[in-house]
N, C-alpha and C positions, 0 to 999 in steps of 0.2 A: 310812310312804306307800307302801314297798315293797310291802309286802304285800299292801294293797289295789289296786295295779296285778300284784301276781299272782293273785291268786284271783279278781277281778272277771270273767277271761275266762273261767276254770272256771268260776263261779255260771252266767254267762251261756248256755254251751254246755251247760249241766244242763239249765238252764230251757226251752230249744229241744226239747232231748231230753225233756220232760216229768219230768224227774229230781227236778226240784223244782216244790211246788204253796203256795203262799199263803192265809191263811186268817184273815179278818179276826174277834178274838178281842172277846166281849163288855167286857172291860177295855180296849177300844183298843188291844191291843196287835195286831203281825201273825205268825202265827204262820208258820217257813216250813218243810215239810214235806221231806226227804231221804228217798228211799224206802230201805229197806236191802239191796234188791236192785239197788240201784246203786250201791253202795260201790266196785265193781272199776273203774267205767264213770268214776266221780268220777276216781276216784287215777289213771285212764288218761291221762287231761285235766290231770291236775298237770302243774309243771315237771317234766323229767325229770329234773334233780338231784334233788329233793325223792323221786322214787319212788326212783333208784338210791342214793341216799345214807342213805335208809330202810331197803330191803327188802335192802340187798346184805352179804355179810359176816360174820355176825355168827352164824354157828352155830357149835353147843357140838362138833360131831363125831358126836351119837348122829341119829336118824330125828326131828329135831324142823319144826316149822311155821314155820318164819320162812324165805320167798321169798328167793331169790337169781336172778339174770337171769342168761338162758343164754348161756355164753359165744360162742354162734355167732352173735351178733346181731341175732337173729331179735323180740328183747323178750319173748320167752315167760319167764313165771316158773314156778319148777322148786321142788319141797320133796323132803325127803329125801335130804339129801347131791345135792342137784341131779340125780338122777334121773329124777322123775316130774312131768309137770304136774300144776295143780290137781283137773282130772278124775281123773285114774287114783292121785293120791295119795289123794283120798278114797274112791273104789271100794275100792283097799288097804285104808286105814284099815276100811271097812265089812265088808268082806270078815274082816280080820282078827278083829274084835270080835265081829263075827255068826256066824262059822263058814261061811259059805254064799260060795262060789265066784263069781269077777268070769263074768257073763253073757258067750257067748260072743263078740258084737259090741263089747263092753266090752275083755277080755281083746285081743283081736286091733287094737283102735285102740290099745291100750297099748303092744301089743308091739312093732307096727309103728312107733309114735312112739318108742320107747326105741330101737332100733337106727339109724333114721334120721337121730336126732340123735347116735347116736355115731358115724357116719359125716361127719356133718357139723363135730363137733369134729376128728376125725381130719383132714380136708380142710384145715380152717382151724388147722390146728397146735397145739391146744389139748390139755391130757389127755383122757384118752375111756376108755372101758372096753378095754383089750389083749386082754380075753380073749373079749371080743364078737364070733361069726362073723359073717361079710359079710355083710349083709341079701340075701336074695333076696325077691322079691314074689309067685314061684311056690312057692317053697319054704321057707317063713318057718322059722327057728330055735327050734323049737316047745321042742324039750328042752333048749337055752340057757335061754329065757323061762321054762319053767316051774320050772327050778333059782331062776332069780334071783326069780323073782314068790314061790315057796316061800318063802325065805331073808329076804323085806322082809315076808311075812305073819306069818312066825315070831318077827321080831324086835318090830312094832307088836303083834303079840298077848300081849307082854311086857313093853312100853310100857305104863306107867299113866298118866305127865306129859309133858306136851309143851309148849315154850316156844316163844311164837310173838310175831310184832312186826306191829303194823299202823300206818295212818295214818289219822283219819277224820275227821269232823268231830261233836262229842256235841252234846248238848242240853241246856241251860239251863231247869229247870221256874222258876217264878213264886217257888219259896223258894228260888233262888238255886243248887239240887241239881244238880249233872252228873253224867249218863251217856252212857254210850257203847254202840255193838253194834262187839261185834269183827268183822274180815273178812278176808278171804283173797284175795290178787293172784291173780287169773285166775279165780275164782270163777264170774262169768257166762260163762265159754268153755264150752259142751258137756258141764257137769257134771250130774248127775244122782244125788249123794251129798250132802246137806247137811253143812255142822261149823257147828252152831250150840251158843249155853251156853243154861243157865239159871239164872235167869232172863235173856229174852234181852239186856234191854238192863244194864249191869253198871255200878255207881257209881265214879268215877272216883276216883282217887286223884292228886294231881301231886304232882309230884316238887317244884316250884317254887311255892309259896304266892302269891308275885306274880301268875302268870300264869294263876291260877285267878282271882282279886280282877279283874285285868284284863277277866276274861271275861266273868263275872257283870257289871262293871260295863259292858262295850258292849254285852250283849244286854239289859240294863235301858234304855239309852238309847236301840237302836236299834228296842227295840218289838219284838224277836226273840226266838225261841226257839235259837238255832242261835248252836254259840259256835266257833271255831276251829279249822283245823287243827293237830291232836293225836296224835303219836305215842306209841301204849303198849307198851311189855314186859309181857308178861303168862305165866302157867303156866297151859293145863288141864290140868284132871284129868280123866280120862274117866271117865263115867256111863253110860251105855247107849247099845244101838242101838235105834232106830225103825224099823220098816215100816208106813207110813201107810196103806197099801194104795192099791188105784187109786185113780186121779183124780176124782173128780167130776167129772160135767157139766157142774155151775154154777161150777167154776171154772177158768179158763184156761190153758193148759199150759206156758203161760210164768211161771206165779206158782206152781208147784206139782210138788215134789219127793217122790216117795214116800217116799225112802230119808235118815235121818238118822242121824248118830253127835254124840251130846250128851254136853255137857263143863258142869263147873262151874269156877271161875275160883277156882284156888287164889293167886294172887298177881296184880297190876297196878300199873304205876306208869306216868305219864303227864308228856309233857311238850310243849313247843311245839313242834310239828312244822315251822315254817317257821322260825326258829331253827336245827335241825337241818339245814334247806337251805341256810342262810346258813353255816353250819358247813363244809358238805362242799365248798361250793361254793369257798369262801375255803381249804380245803383243797388241792384242785385247782388253784387258781391259784397258789398258792406250790411246789407241784411242779414 
């Protein structure tokens, strides 16, 4: 019952935002569609404890794709050891793998955002980049940024596998097969590079067979193709970069991304996302 109370407001908000559509199927079932582009929006409406518990503090020390919340209290999710937001992280990854430098607008935006976050961290008394010069909008520290960017791109170019963690609602097909689309916190905010898996939807391997059986049973009883909040840990293996060319006039700007970094899924294991949330809540209460 707790799960229902937590998830129903999320689904209602998603439906109002146009993130969810339903379709009556010939066999009498009702199919619920969640837009893949809406993964970040849906996650942002989830209970904060679930998001924080899932996304925070699981990094391996390398340049992974596990999101961590900014310590400035802004709610921003950061990647690559907490240095860059998703838009910059994906752009740097594309640059590293394609050999193309960041365009001037992206470069300036990523540079300014980095130095502004360091200043905010310092003022808040949190760890920050002590070597970073003071940010001056009229005379930005380009030399330091160029060194930092070059170092990051060099590390990314040499890295072929990236660990990640995400929470999403999988789909259950008519045969009971469960699939999920990996997503990234913050990917709907100003991004111009997509990080995608091939195939787009990945078969789910559950850590808890009972949870998988429960998901299939509920989907069948409710005549739906949607599962329940699921948290997955995955290792993504770099495959290729793609430049899809200029946007066709027939496709809306909000639905088109010219650049992609493609991955295959080397490994993935998933579990009950709401149980993770409850576990984190209990740990917080115990403290």
